[in-house]
N, C-alpha and C positions, 0 to 999 in steps of 0.2 A: 598595581594588577592588569596582566595586560594577555594577549598570543604572541609569545615568541615564535611563533612558527606552524604553518601548513603543510600536511604533505601529504602528496594526492598517487593514487598507482592503481593503474586500469587494471581489470584481473578478468579472465577467460571464465564464462558459466556456461562453456557451448556444449550442447545435446544434440543428439539430433533428431527431436523431436520437431512437431510443428504443429499450427496453429489455422483458422483459416486463411489467417493473412500471411503467417511469416514463420520460417523455421529458423530455430537456435540453433545452427550449426556455426555460427560466427558471435553469439551474444559476447556483453561486456559487459560490467560494470566499473565504476569509479569507486574507489574506497577513498576516507580522507580522515586525516587524523589532526584534529588541532591540538595542539600541544600549549599550554599556559604555562605561568611565572608561579602559580600556586601550588606547592612544594605538602604532597601529604603519602606519611611512613617514607622519606626520605628521596621518595620521586615525583617528578611535577603529574599535576591533574590533567589526563587526554582526554578527548570527547572526541568519538568514532561517530562515521555516518557513510553512509549507500547508497545507494540509487536500488530502486525497484528493477528487477528482469521485464525488459519487452522494451525496453530504451540503452540503447547505449551509453557508456562512460563518456563521460566530460570532461575528460581532462583538457584539455587543450583553452575548451572557456573558460576552467579553474582557472591557470597557468596565466591566462591571457590578461583577465580582466577583473575575474572576482579576489581571488588572492591574492594580488599586488595593492588593491584598493585596501583590502583589512591592514595589511600587514604595513601602507605609508601613512596611515589614519591617527592623529592622537588617541592614544590611549586611553585618556580621558573619556575622552568622547561615546567608545563603547561601554563602558558603563554603567552601573546603575546607579541613582544619586548618593547612596552611600558610598560607592565605592568598594563595595564586597563583594562583588561577582561582576561576572561579563551582563550583558543589557542585549538581546535575542533579538530585540526592534529595533534598538541602533544600530547591530552589527548588520542585521537586514537593509536597513538603511544604507547606510553608507553600501555596501555589496551592490544595490539596485541603483545609484548615484550613475548619472548619466548617462541611463538608458529609458528608451521610448518608449509609450505605453504599447500593448499589443504586442503579436508576434509570441506567444505564450508556447513557443516549443524548447529548444533541446537547452535555453538558457534555464525555465523554471525547474529543469532536473541538475543543470549546477548547484545553481543556487540553493533549491531543496535539500541534495544530499550536505551542502556543507552546513544548512541550518539545523541537519539531524546535530551531527556532529558538534554543534554548538549546544546545543540544548543539552546533550548528554555531558558535554562539561561542567552547563550551568548547574544540573541537577547535583554533579557528583560533588563542586564547589561547599554545593547546600546539605551534602552530604546526605540525601533521599533519595529513593527511586522516585525517577519522573514523575510518575503518576500521580503520587502524593505531590509535589509539588503541583502539578496543574490543576488539582481539584481544589488544593489549597489558593493559589494565582485566579485562575478562572473558571472553578466550577463552584459547589454549593461547599465545601469543603470535604466530604464524602468520597469512599470508593466503591466500586466495584471492582474487586478483584476476583470473578469468577464471572470470565468471559467465555462468549459463544466463539467457536471457530467450525467452519468448516476446509472438508478437504479440497484442494485444488487439482484435479491431476486429467484421464481424458482426453492425454492429445494423442497426436496421430502420428504412432511409431511405425518406425519399420517394422513392415511385419506381421505384427500384431493382429491376431487373429481375435474372435467375439471370446473366446476360452481365455485369453491372456488378457483383454480385457477386464473384464468379469472378476477374474483374479487380482488382478490391479485394486479395483473395487471391492474387492470384503477384504482387503491388507487393509486398507481404509476405516472399515468397519469393528474388525477385527482390534486397533490401536484406539477403536473409543468414539469417532467420531458417527454422526447421524445423519450428517448432510453432504454430501459428493458431486463434485460437480466434471463435466465434460465437455468438450468441446463438438463442434457441426459445425458445420460448413465450407469442410478442408475436402466433403466427398458429399455426390448425389444428396435429395432429401429423403431416397428410398433407403438407401446407404444408413444414413442417421437414422432411421427410422428403426434398422434393423440394430441398429449399436444400444441407441436408447432401452431397447426393449430388452434386452443383456442385459443393462446395468439392472433397468427396472426387475430383472427375476431375483438379481441380488440382494434387494434392497424388502426391509420388512417394516413392519408394520413400524412408523413413529420416526423411519428414514428416509429422506429426499433427496432429490436429484436435481441442481440446477445446470443448463445449459447454457454456454459462451459459444456466440459468434464472431465475437473478435472484429466488428463492426464488418461482415464481409457482403451484406446484402443490399442490394436495389430494393425498392418500394414493396413491387413485383412478386421477390425470393421473399422480401419479410412477411410480408403478408401470406404468402404459401406456406412458409413455416408456422406461423403463429396457427393458422385452421388445422396443421397438423397435429404441431404440439398443445392443441387446447384437447385432447383425448388426457394429456398426463396431467395427473397433482403434481407440479414442477415446485419445487422453492421459487426459482423465476427463469426467467429467458432475458437474457445478457445483450446487451450491444450489438441489437439486429445490425442496425446498418452502421456510416460515416456517425462518428462523436459528434459533430457537428452539426450532420442535419435532424435540424430539431422538430424540423416537419415531418418526416418520417417516425420519429419518435411520437410526435405526435397523433400521428394518423394510425397508427399500429392499437391507438387504444378501442379505436372501435372495432377492430379482430382479435384484439387478445383481453381479458377481463381480468387475467387473471395476474401474478406479480411479473413484474420488468427488473432489470438492473442496468445501471448506466453510469457512465460517470468517469471511469478510471483514466479514460484520455485528457481529461478536460483538465487543465492547466492552470488555471487563474480562478480569483473569484469572480471575476467579472462572465468568465464561460460557465462557470457553474451557476451566477445568477442568470445568464438569458436559456438555459435550460430548465429552471424551473420556469422563466418565466411563458416561454414559448414551447418547452417539450411535451407539454402535458402529462409530466409524470403526478403519480397517482402520491399523496404519502400518508393515504391509509390502508398501502398494501406497497408499492414499490419501494425498491432501494436502491441508495445513492452508493456509488466506489471511491470519491473522490480520496485521490491516495496522495498524501503529504510529500513525500520521499520523490516523485515525480512531478510536484503544483508548487514550488516557489517554497516548500516548510512550513514546519507549523507554522511561522507567525501567519504566512496567508492560509492556513488552515482554520485557523482563529475568527479572521474576516470569514470566512467561507463559514464557518457552523451562526456569528452572526446574522450571516443573512438569509439564510438558513429561518432559521425563529422568526426574525422579520415576517417570511411567506409564509409562513404556520406550518413548519417542519422542526419534528424531533430531532437531535442530533442519534437516537437510538434508529432508525430509517437510514445510516451511515453505516456501511459496513464496506472499509477501505479494502481496494485493491492492496497487492503487495507481499502478502505474508512474513511481513517484517515484525520485529519486535516495537519500534517507534509506532507501529499504528496499534498493538497491541496496551500501549502506556494509554494511548490517548483513550482509549476506551475506557478503561478502567478507568481516568482519573476527570473526562469527561462525556462518560455516559453512551457513547458511542454501541451501535446493534452488534456488532463483534467483530471479527476479522478473518481475512483470507487466511487458509495457509496450504505451505506446501510439505505436505511427508517424506518426499524424495528425492524432491528437482531441486536444481539451484542450490544445493550446501558447496559451502557451509552457514549461507548466507541466509537462508527458511530457516524457521520452526523457533523452538524452546529453548529457554535454558535447559542445560543435563538435570535430569529429573524428575520434569515436569509433562504430566503424563494428561491428556485427554481424556473426560471420563465423563461419557455422556453429551458428547459435545461442546464439552466447554471445559477449559484450563483454567487455574487461582492462578495467579501473579504470583512471585515470590517477591519477597522483601530485599531485592539488588537494587544498591546505590545505582543511579545515572539507569541509562537505556535499561541494563541490564546485559550487556556485550559478555562480560566477563562470566556470567555462570553459563557460559556453551564454549566447552574449550576449543573446539576446530575453528571455532568463528573466530576466539580472541586471540589463539595464535597467529593466524594471517592480521589482525591489530595490529597486536603486541612485534611482528616483523616491520612493520613500518613504520613504526612510535619509536623505536629501540633506535 
């Protein structure tokens, strides 16, 4: 058993939208296919992966360092003890060989993307949905197929007025979401409050709003927003300051006693641990958004979950960034609190398998082998083109 080929392609997911920090006019991602020598129905088993939006494609790092390391390794060193499947942990160690600690920037995205494809292949070789494999190996054996999801939108669109913003949010509610998210920090505080009021006007009982500053604010601005946002019953106030400014996050709890969220731009267990140690996050109300596709993959995410348990945090306080099916599988198999969703943006990479509906803010995981990419026709057509 071995990996015979790894292919990578950079794909544009450009859009005219922007958040408080970046626009997406030149955004790309990497799509990866890990081709094995295991045959099913006359075809090789192929695992697929891609990185989340907001970080660009990492093809050069994959081609120069990580793919050659895997293909140069003795295949016997990359499989489990029985020789019956690939071992994601051994493959991860192979990718990370000759890498110094620290500096968890672009390489964490490259490894995380490839790690996703490897886990997809592993679950397919076992002929199981990934969430069931995770529950058996690392959970308590049981799965929760009913996963909370929220609709991420509310970006700053060129020429979008308040009526158009309200129409966007209504469209998410009409599709079954009960929690929606909009961006803040890309306009003045007064304008952002008008945008919040517009969204709140279309929400009914039991429906909530998150706001996300994408790390834009300094201390004074984050506090000013915290005071202004306290008048609302928000689901959370997300990433007010730089993701590595743990002091800002810790100080902010004195000005905002409602739920906050951060972590999507922390790309290692060590950085996640520093947030827990020094960021003042509160396990009774705050949310953690670590995204495995950006942070070295599921192998590292398992380390992060173990660290959280050691510090008294439940996996149920994790709602990952990224809106991809990999995190949905982790949520179902390992008891996370839910997952982000992009109903309209970054297609075909966001969203759910065809036929999966959002009902009362939740989706039910289908019994698809692997991560389940084959159940989303427009996404699988991109993947199949890469591996054919």
